[in-house]
N, C-alpha and C positions, 0 to 999 in steps of 0.2 A: 504494499500500499504506499502510496505519494504520503509524505509528510509535510503539513503545513510549517515554517518555518520562518516565517514574516510576519510581526505584529501588524503590519499594514493589508494583510488579507483581510477581504472584504468579509467574509464568513466569519474571522477573529473580531473582527470591530462591531459584526452586528452583536453575538453571543456576549461580548463585553458591557455594549450598550442593556441589556436587558436586565444589568443591574439596577436600574433606574427605571423607577414605576412610569413614567410617561413611554418609554419605550417598551415595556409590557403591555402597556395598554393601547398603543399604538400598533404592534406588531401580532398582540393577543397569544404571545408566548412568555415563556419563563423558564429557568432551568433548576436544574436539583442536582445535588452535588453528594458523590462517595457511592463505593460500590455496591454496597446493601439495596440505597435507596434506589440507585438507577435499575439495577436489577430486579426488585419487588415491585417499580412504576411499570417496566417494560413488560411483566409476568399480569400484572392487574389491569393495566390498560393500553396495549401496545399500538391502540388507534391514535393515543394521546401523544406518543413519542414521534418527534420529529426526525430527529438526528441524535446519534450517541459520540460523545466526543471523549477521546482520551490521550493521554499524553506519551510520547512515543515508549517510556518505560512501560505503562499501565496496558498500552495497546498488547504487548509483547507477551505479558501477563493474563490479561482479561480479554484479548479482541475474540477468542474464537467462542466465548459464551455469547458472543450480540452480532452474529452473523447474519443474522435474521432482519434486522435491522441497520437502516443507514448509518452510515459509521465513517468515522474521520479521526486521522490523530495529526498531532501537534508537537512541536518541539515541546521537550520538557521544562525549559525557558520562558516559552509561550503560555503553558497551560498554568504556571505559577500567574501569569496577568491574569487569566481569567477566573482561577479560582480565587474562591472566598474564605478559606482557612487556611492554618498554618503548615498544619501538616495532612495535605491533601494525599488522596488516594487514586489521582490521577483520572479521573472519570466523572463526567456529567452528562446528562440527558438534557434536550432541549424539546420541551412538551409545551404543547398546546393549551391555553386557558379555555377551561369548561364553559359554560354559560349557566348563570344564576340561577338556584332550581331551589321551589317551593320547597318544603320538607314533606317527605311521604311517611316517614316511620311514625310510630305512634309515641316516641321518644325523640325531644330534639333538644339542642342546648343554645340558646341564645346570647354572644358577647356583647355587649354594652361598652362601649368604647374603649375595650383593653386593648393597649397600647405596646405593650411589650412583645416583639416578636417572639421570643422564648417561650412566653405564657401563652401566645396565639396558638404557636404549632404544636406545643405539649398538650393543648385541649384538643386540638384534633386529632391528633395521635390518640389521646384516650376516650374520645368519643367513637371513635373506629372501634377499637377493642371494645367498648362497653355498647356498640349500639346505636348510636343518637346520630341523627342529622343536625347539620350545625348551621346556623343564621350569625352573619357577621356585619353588626351595622357600625358603621364610624371605627373601625380598628383598625390594627396595623394591616397591611397590605400583606394578606394571606399567601400571595406569589413573590414576596421579595427572597432573597437566597436563605437569609436568618431564618424565616418563618417557615418554607419549605426546609430545609435542614434539618431544623428541631421536629418539622412533622413527620419527619422518615416519609415514607412512602403514603402517608395520609391524604394526601391531597389528590392522588390519584383512586382512592376508595372509596371518600366521603361524598356525602351530598350536600353542597354547600351553597346556601343563598346569601347573597348581599344587599343589605338596606331594605329588609323587608319591615311592614309596620306592625307594631303590638297589637293593632286593631284586626289587621288582617290574619295574624297568630290566632288570635280568640275567635275569629269567625270562621276559623277552620276546626274548631272545636277544640284546640288546646288548653288545657287548666295553665294559667300562668301561674308559675311557681318561681318567688324572687329569691336569691340568696343573700341576706340580711342578718346582721348580728342582734336586730329585735326579733327575730322569727322563734319559731319553736323549733324543737330540736329535730333535726333531719332522719333520724334514727329510728326506724318505727313509723315514721308518720305516714299517715294513710291518704292515700291521692288516686283519682283516677288513671284509667287504662293510658289514656291519651294526654300528655301534660308537656310544659316547655320550661326548663330551666333558665334562669335566666342569670349571669355573671358579670358583674359590674368593672369598672375603671377601678386600675389597680389604688389611684388615691382617694377617689371619689365615691367609688362605688355605683350600685344602680341609679339611675336617673330618677329624679321626684316623680317624673310622669310616669315611668312605668313601675316605681311604687305604688303611687296612686291607682295602678291599672291592674294591680295582682291580683289574682285567687287568694292567693295566702302566700306568706314569708316564712320562709326555713332557715334556721342556723344550723353550722355544726360546731358541736360544744368544745370549747376551750378552757384552759386552765395559762392564766399569768401570762397571756399573749395579748397585744390590742388586734392582730387579725393573721389569717393563712394568706401565704402567697394565691396569685386567682387560679394559677393552674392545681394548686395543691387541693383549693376548695372546689374548683370544678369537678375535680376527680372524683371527690369523696361524696361531693355531693350525686353526681351521675351516679356512680354503683351502688349508695344507699338507696335512692328512689328506684331504682331498677331493680334490687333482690326486695326491697319491700315491697314492691308490686308481684312481685314472684310469690312471696311468701301469703299475700292477699288472696292469690289463685288467680290471679288477671293476668 
C-alpha cells in the first residue's frame, strides 16, 4: 500500500479539520481513535465507516483486520499530527454522523447542558451497557474527539437525539424523572415502565424549567460529600431504575 508522507496531503488536511465542530457539521463526519474503538465501530455499524486511517507502523500490525474497509496508511510522523492522544495506537476511523433520533426504547436519559466531554462520553457508554436511548440538549458535542474516545464505540451503538424538548418527551408517554439532591432515594423507587432520567449540568444541575416539569425527583444517597460526578450519578441512576423496574415485574 502507498503511504502518505506529506502533511499537505488533501485527505490528511481533511481529517485534521474534523477536530473542529464547524467542519464536522459541514462534512457530516467525525473520527474515533484507538484499535478497540475502531474495531468495535466497524463491527457494529460498518455502513457508517467511511475510511480507516493507520500509521505506517500500525498498518503493519493491524492492516489485515480491516481489509473489508477503505483503508489508508500515513507516515508515523503524519499520524501524530492527526492523533488527539499522547500514546496513540496509530489507528482512527472516519465515520459519518447519523441523524438525530427520537428515543424509541422504554428507557432514555436526557443530558441537560452536560459540558464535560469525558462525562458525556462515559454516560453514552453506560447508556449502551444499560439499554437506554440518549438525548443531548445543549451539551458538549458528542462527535468531538474527546467524547468519541471516552464513549468507546457507543456512538455507533446508541440511539441519540439532540435538542428534543421536555414537552415532546412527556407527550410521548415518558415519566420525567429528574436527578436532584432534594429528591427521594433512587434505590427501590417505584416508577412506570416508560421513563426518562434527566442529568443536569456539572455545576448548576438540572434547569429550573425541567425541574418544574418533572413527574418526580430522585437522588443518590450520599455521606459527607456535596455531590457526585455527573457521569457517576447517571450510571447509578440508570442501573438502579432499570433493576427497580425488573423487581416490580415490569
